[in-house]
N, C-alpha and C positions, 0 to 999 in steps of 0.2 A: 458330751454324746448326745445322740436325737434322742428323743422321749417316745415311747414307743408310738404314741398320737400320732407324733410325725414323720415318722416309719409305716403305718397306715397309711397317711395320707399319701404317702409316695410310691406306694405301691398299689394301690387305686391313677393315682398320677399315668405310670408307668404300666400298665394293665390298659391305661384308656387309649395310650397312647402308644406310634409305630414304632420307639424302643426297645430295642430287644435288653439292653445290656445294661447299667443303671452302677457306677460307684463311684463312694464320695468318704472322703480322707480328712477324718481332721484331730487332730491334736494325740492321735497312737490307735486313734479306732477306726474302723474301717465298714464300713456297711456296703452290700455288693448285692445288684438282685440282676437275673438271667429271664428271661417267658421261655419257658421251655416243652412244646406240646399241652396248650393249655391249661398249664400251671407256669406260677412263678415263682423261684427257686430263690430265696434269702440267705444270705449267709454272712452271720457276724460277727468278726473279727477283734477280737478290744488284745494292746497290743498293750501296758502296763508295765508297770518296771516288773516284777516276777512274768515268767510268757504263758500266757491261759495257750488251749487248745480251740481251734477256730471250730464253731456252732455250725450246722448248715441246718434249717428246719424249711421241707416242702406243703407247702400250700399248695393244697385242689380249689380250681376251681370251680367247675361244673361238674367235675365226673369225680365219681368214687369210684375208686380203686379196690377191687374184688380180693381176695385170698384167699388160696386150700393148701390142702395138703398136698403134698406130689400125688396124682396114684398117677395107675398102669397107663402106656398110653392110651388102649381100648378105653377103656374106661373116664378117662379126663377128656373122649370129646360130649360122650354121649350127657358128663356131667355138666360140661360149658353149655350143650342146648339146648340143657334144662335148664338153666338159672338167668338166661336169657331168654325164653317164653314166658320164664313166672316172674322176671323184671317188666315185659309187657304188657303182661296181665294188670299192672298197677297202680292206680293211682303213683303220680306222680306231687307233691304237694312242691313248688316254685316260692322260692322269695323274691316278693313284688317288689325291689333293691337289692342297692348295694349298702351294707352296713353291719351291724355286730348282732349273732344268733348269741339269742338268749332263752332255754327251757325253759326258763318258771321265770317268778312275780319283782322276784328277789334273792340275792345269795345265800340265803337261807328257808328260807320257803322251799315247793316238791316241784320237781317241773311237771307244764301241764299235763302231761304226756310221759307213754311208759311202753314200749315195747308190749304187746297184745290187749293194747286199752283199746273201746269201740269208743266211735265220735262218731259225730254228727258233722252236718252240714255249717252249722255259725262256732262249733268249740276250739275255742279258742287251743290252738296246738304249742304255739314258740311266741316271742316275740323278736322283732327289728328293732335296730334302737342304730339314726340315722340322719346323723348332726343333732342329738343330742333329742332329738322324737323316738318314743318306744312305740314302734306300732305292732299293736298284734294280728297274729298271722289267723283269719281260721279254716279247718281243714277243707274247705268246697264240699267236700264231700262223703257221706257215711260208711262208717266203712271201719276195719282194724287194724293200728297202726302194726309191720310189721317188719322198717328199719329204721334208724335215726341215722338221717347220714350225715349230720354235723356231728361238734362237740360244742358243751355248755362256750363261748366265748368269741367261737373261731366270729374266723369273717369272712364274707359270702360275700357273690354277687349277685346280679340281677340274673334270674332265672332260673340261680342255683338252684337244683335238685336239694329238699332238706328230711325228707319224710317220702318212704314210699307205703301206702293205705290198700292193707287186701278192699275191692268191693263188698 
C-alpha cells in the first residue's frame, strides 16, 4: 500500500497535470483519484481477506463550501446575497505555496490564531510545510480573524485562501 506522503505527491502531480482520472492497484489495494470542479476526489479501497467498505474523501483545493440550514425560498436568496457581500468585504490570507497547513508550531502548542483574534501585518497566523521546510505565514494586514478555511494538517494549494480577516 502507498504511504500517505506518496499519496500526497500523487495528488499534487495529478492536480498539476491534465489527467482527469488516475487508478493505482497493488496487492488488493486500490487508489482512485478524479478531478471534479476544483476538487480532487480520492477513493481508497482496501481489500484484504476481510472485505472492508470503501473510504471516500474529498479534498477542497481553492474554494470553501458554505453550508447552512434550509430556509424558506424568499429568505434564502437574501442570506446568500449577504454572505457574498460579507465575503467580498473580507481580506483573504492565502497560501504562498503548495504544502501542509499547520495551525501551531507543534502538535501540543496552542494555535497561532483563533476566530476573533486581532492580528497585525507581521503577526504569524500559521505554518505551511513544503519540502521539509516550515514557512511562517504572516497576516499581511491589521484586522480580526473571522474564519479559518482549512483544518490543521490539511494539504493546501498555491494561492488557496486560508483565513478571512475583517479589516
